[in-house]
C-alpha positions in Angstrom: 181.0 13.7 -211.1 181.9 10.7 -212.7 179.6 8.9 -215.2 179.0 5.6 -213.4 176.9 8.2 -211.4 174.7 8.3 -214.5 172.7 4.8 -214.4 171.9 4.8 -210.8 170.8 7.9 -210.7 168.7 7.7 -213.9 167.2 4.0 -212.8 166.6 6.0 -209.2 164.3 8.5 -211.0 162.7 6.2 -213.2 161.9 3.4 -210.4 160.4 7.2 -208.5 158.5 7.7 -211.2 157.2 4.4 -211.6 156.5 4.1 -208.0 154.1 7.5 -208.0 152.7 6.2 -211.1 151.3 2.6 -209.4 150.4 4.8 -206.4 148.0 6.7 -208.2 145.5 3.8 -208.9 147.5 1.4 -211.4 146.5 -2.4 -210.5 149.6 -3.8 -209.6 149.9 -6.2 -206.8 152.0 -5.3 -203.2 154.5 -7.3 -204.3 155.4 -6.0 -207.5 154.8 -2.2 -205.6 157.2 -3.8 -202.9 159.8 -4.6 -205.8 160.1 -1.0 -206.7 160.7 -0.1 -203.3 163.5 -2.5 -202.8 165.1 -2.1 -206.3 164.8 2.3 -205.6 166.5 1.3 -202.1 169.5 -0.2 -204.2 169.9 2.1 -206.3 169.8 5.1 -203.9 172.6 3.6 -202.0 174.4 3.0 -204.6 174.3 6.7 -205.0 175.3 7.3 -201.7 178.7 5.4 -202.8 179.6 8.1 -205.4 179.7 10.6 -202.4 182.9 10.6 -200.4 181.3 9.2 -197.4 182.0 6.1 -197.0 183.6 6.2 -193.6 180.5 7.3 -192.0 179.0 5.0 -189.7 175.3 5.5 -191.5 176.7 4.5 -194.7 178.1 1.2 -193.4 174.5 0.6 -192.0 172.9 1.1 -195.7 175.4 -1.1 -196.9 174.8 -4.1 -195.2 171.1 -3.3 -195.4 172.0 -3.1 -199.6 173.0 -6.7 -198.7 170.5 -7.5 -197.0 167.9 -6.4 -199.7 169.6 -8.5 -202.0 169.6 -11.1 -200.4 165.6 -10.8 -200.1 165.2 -10.1 -203.8 166.8 -13.1 -205.3 164.7 -14.8 -202.7 161.6 -13.4 -204.1 163.3 -14.2 -207.9 162.7 -18.2 -207.3 159.7 -18.0 -205.2 158.5 -16.1 -208.2 159.6 -18.6 -210.2 157.8 -21.6 -208.3 154.9 -19.8 -208.0 155.0 -19.3 -212.0 156.2 -22.5 -212.6 153.6 -24.2 -210.3 156.3 -26.0 -208.5 155.8 -24.0 -204.9 156.6 -26.3 -202.2 155.8 -25.5 -198.3 158.9 -27.0 -196.9 161.1 -25.3 -199.5 159.8 -22.0 -199.0 160.2 -21.8 -195.0 163.8 -23.6 -195.7 164.9 -20.7 -198.1 163.4 -17.8 -195.8 165.4 -19.6 -192.9 168.7 -19.8 -194.9 168.1 -15.9 -195.9 167.2 -15.1 -192.8 170.2 -16.2 -191.0 172.5 -14.6 -194.1 170.9 -11.5 -193.2 171.4 -11.6 -189.5 175.3 -12.6 -190.1 175.6 -9.6 -192.2 173.9 -7.0 -189.9 175.4 -8.3 -187.2 179.1 -9.5 -187.5 182.1 -9.2 -189.7 182.0 -12.7 -191.1 179.9 -12.3 -194.7 180.7 -8.7 -195.0 183.8 -7.0 -193.0 183.4 -3.5 -194.3 184.0 -1.7 -197.3 186.4 0.5 -199.3 186.9 2.9 -202.1 187.1 1.8 -205.4 187.3 5.3 -206.9 184.0 6.0 -208.1 182.2 4.0 -205.4 182.3 1.4 -202.6 182.5 -2.6 -202.6 182.6 -4.7 -199.9 184.9 -6.3 -197.9 184.5 -9.6 -197.9 184.9 -11.6 -194.5 185.3 -15.3 -193.9 181.6 -16.6 -194.4 181.7 -14.1 -197.3 181.2 -17.4 -199.6 177.9 -18.5 -198.1 176.8 -15.5 -199.1 177.9 -16.2 -202.8 176.9 -19.4 -203.0 173.1 -18.8 -201.7 173.2 -16.2 -204.7 174.4 -18.5 -207.0 172.4 -21.8 -206.0 169.7 -19.2 -205.8 169.5 -17.3 -209.2 170.3 -20.5 -211.0 167.5 -22.8 -209.6 165.8 -20.3 -210.9 166.2 -20.8 -214.7 166.0 -24.8 -214.0 162.8 -23.8 -212.1 161.5 -21.7 -214.7 162.4 -24.4 -217.6 160.9 -26.5 -216.4 157.7 -24.7 -215.8 157.3 -24.3 -219.4 158.0 -28.0 -220.1 155.3 -29.2 -218.0 152.7 -26.1 -218.6 149.3 -27.6 -219.0 147.9 -24.6 -220.8 149.1 -21.6 -223.3 148.9 -19.2 -220.3 150.7 -21.3 -218.0 153.4 -21.6 -220.6 153.0 -17.5 -221.4 153.7 -17.1 -217.8 156.9 -18.6 -218.0 158.3 -17.0 -220.8 157.4 -13.7 -219.5 159.1 -14.0 -216.4 162.3 -15.5 -217.8 162.8 -12.7 -220.2 161.7 -10.3 -217.1 164.1 -11.6 -214.8 166.8 -12.8 -217.4 168.6 -9.4 -217.1 168.9 -9.0 -213.1 169.5 -12.5 -213.1 172.6 -12.6 -215.5 174.0 -9.3 -213.9 173.9 -10.5 -210.4 175.1 -14.3 -211.7 178.5 -12.5 -213.3 178.8 -9.9 -210.1 179.1 -13.0 -207.9 181.7 -15.3 -210.1 183.8 -12.0 -210.4 183.7 -11.6 -206.5 185.0 -15.3 -206.3 187.9 -15.5 -208.5 188.6 -11.7 -207.3 188.3 -9.6 -210.3 188.1 -6.1 -208.8 184.7 -5.0 -210.5 181.6 -3.2 -209.1 178.1 -3.5 -210.6 176.8 -0.4 -209.5 176.8 0.7 -213.0 175.1 -2.3 -214.3 172.4 -3.5 -211.8 170.0 -0.2 -211.8 170.0 -1.1 -215.3 168.8 -4.3 -215.0 166.4 -3.9 -212.6 165.2 -1.4 -214.4 164.9 -3.5 -217.5 163.1 -5.8 -215.0 160.5 -3.2 -214.1 160.1 -2.2 -217.6 159.0 -5.7 -218.8 157.2 -7.0 -215.7 155.0 -3.3 -215.6 153.7 -3.6 -219.2 152.9 -7.6 -218.5 151.5 -6.9 -214.6 147.8 -6.0 -215.2 147.8 -8.6 -218.2 149.5 -12.1 -216.4 149.6 -11.1 -213.1 152.9 -12.1 -212.9 153.8 -11.0 -209.0 150.5 -11.0 -207.5 151.1 -13.4 -205.2 147.4 -13.8 -203.9 147.1 -16.2 -207.0 149.9 -18.8 -205.3 148.4 -18.6 -201.9 146.7 -21.8 -201.0 143.6 -20.3 -198.6 143.5 -17.1 -200.4 140.0 -16.4 -202.6 141.8 -15.8 -205.6 144.0 -19.1 -205.9 140.6 -20.9 -204.9 138.6 -19.1 -207.6 141.2 -19.6 -209.9 141.8 -23.1 -209.5 137.8 -23.9 -209.4 138.1 -21.9 -213.2 140.3 -24.0 -214.3 138.8 -27.4 -213.3 135.6 -26.3 -214.9 136.9 -25.5 -218.4 139.4 -28.9 -218.3 136.2 -30.7 -217.5 134.7 -28.9 -220.6 137.8 -29.4 -223.0 137.9 -33.1 -222.0 134.1 -33.5 -222.5 132.8 -35.5 -225.7 129.8 -33.7 -225.5 130.6 -30.0 -225.2 127.2 -29.2 -225.8 125.6 -29.9 -222.5 128.7 -29.6 -220.2 129.1 -26.0 -221.9 125.9 -24.8 -219.5 127.3 -26.4 -216.6 130.3 -24.6 -217.5 128.4 -21.0 -218.2 126.8 -22.0 -214.2 129.9 -23.0 -212.6 131.6 -19.7 -213.6 128.5 -17.5 -212.4 128.5 -19.9 -209.1 132.3 -18.9 -209.0 131.9 -14.7 -209.6 129.0 -14.7 -206.7 131.0 -17.2 -204.7 134.3 -15.1 -204.8 132.2 -11.3 -204.3 130.6 -12.8 -201.5 134.0 -13.5 -199.6 135.8 -10.8 -200.9 133.2 -9.4 -199.0 133.3 -10.8 -195.8 129.6 -12.1 -196.4 127.8 -8.3 -196.8 125.4 -9.3 -199.4 125.1 -5.4 -200.0 128.8 -4.7 -200.4 129.0 -8.2 -203.2 125.9 -6.8 -204.9 127.8 -3.3 -205.6 130.9 -5.3 -206.4 128.7 -7.2 -209.2 127.4 -4.2 -210.5 123.8 -5.7 -210.0 120.8 -3.0 -209.3 119.8 -4.6 -206.1 119.9 -7.2 -203.4 116.6 -9.2 -204.7 118.4 -9.5 -208.6 121.4 -11.4 -206.6 119.4 -13.3 -204.7 117.5 -14.5 -207.8 120.7 -16.0 -209.4 121.7 -17.8 -206.8 118.3 -19.5 -206.6 118.5 -20.2 -210.3 122.2 -21.6 -209.2 120.6 -23.6 -206.3 123.1 -21.5 -204.0 123.0 -22.2 -200.6 123.4 -18.5 -198.7 124.4 -19.4 -195.2 126.5 -22.2 -196.4 128.1 -19.0 -198.3 128.2 -17.2 -195.3 130.0 -19.8 -193.2 132.7 -20.3 -195.6 133.8 -16.6 -195.3 134.0 -17.0 -191.3 
């Protein structure tokens, strides 16, 4: 067995361990969970290349799926960078998804991007089609754009936590982006190299860093950036309250408003997440009974019917 087999195998075992860990109840986002699966899929395909079965039709299909997964991994990286940097744009997002879908379709249904694969001794690599340059250009633009986006997000960060998210994102994504960039550049200039020994290491480093910061900074939790989500609305409202408090000249009076505003946001968020069910919201907030919640709402001058209507 070649030593080149080791990185992909170790990385796959590590990702399966992480997957089992998060499935046992660790609080991570669905997006982070899906990334573990995508990266593990990458490693599994890399391992297939070490067995001399690359002429099998099934391997050809999985090899193309590997390239599709790569297409969407880098797409996620950029969307993630845009969200962390608070530079997300609906039109840009739509165009990127459309482009990734188009390239994926070309990879699956034609030989224009990937014309096949061949052995380079210890694994397999792609035979470039006439439109392989489109795939390579897409990866280069997306990855380089992400460096620019996160750097800009750090420069315009309005709070320390925003800056911290950008820094953690750059550190976590740097190994993956660097390896992908080098691989694509070598492919473009026809230097024979296969990244199957490097990409598993890079994606594993990514998971190690993000797993450590996931629960603290919610780096990959898209609920924080979805415009209509309760999490996004509550987060924005919290920041508005805090900004109002910080910018106020008379903080003693504003502090009471801040305290009341935080209580209101917690109540509204709990009721929304429970679909307007007061009993479930009471349990979610750890209160003794519904009367306690009603009393809090009366004190804060909150209208229950309006809250329920907002959840419909």
